[in-house]
N, C-alpha and C positions, 0 to 999 in steps of 0.2 A: 233439546233445543237450547242454544246459547242465549244468555241474557244480553241485551244491548250494552255495549261498552260506553261508559260515560267518559267524556273528555275532561281532563283536569281543568279546574278553573285557572284561567290565565291571570296572573298578577301583573298588571300593567304598572310598571315603575317608570316614571319619567321625571324629568327636571323641569320645573316651571319657575316663572319669576314671582318672587314673594310680593304680595300686594302691599306689604308694610314697608320693607326696606329696599326692595328692588333686587335683592340678591337671589342666589339660586336656592330653590327649595325642592326637596324630594316629594313628589306627589304620589304617594302610595300609602297603603294601610300601615306601614311601618312608621310613618310620620304622624304622630298624634295631633300635630298642629296644622296639618295641611289645610289650605294651600299656603299657609305661613311657614316660615323657616324655623320659627322658635316660639316659645311661650310668650316671650317679650313682645314680638310683633303682633301676635294674636290679641294680647291684652291692650296694646296701644290702639288697635283697630276697634275693639269693643268699647274702649273709653271714648273714642271719637263718636261712635254711634250714641253712646249714653249721654254725651254732652251736646248732642244734636249738631255736630259738625257735619254729619252726613244726614241725608233725608231721602226718602223715596218719593219721587214725584207722582202725583195723582192727577187724573183728568177729572175736572169737575164739570157738571152739567148745569146750565142756567136754571133748570127746574129745581135743582137742589138748593140753589142760592136764593131763589125768589119764592117765599111762602105762598104768594097769591097764585102761582102756577100749579102748586102741589096738589 
């Protein structure tokens, strides 16, 4: 009896827009900085998060804000 053949993993390499500079970036495991095009763009983005230029919006509920409702 033959063992089932496994299909080789497809490596999807595509080009995407770098969120840092807007240039072309290779989106594949070969690019250690993906989705960024370079270490520079990745560090600039990290710095923006660290300095709170970016923030994740959260939905607050009134019961969390009013201790009398808690």
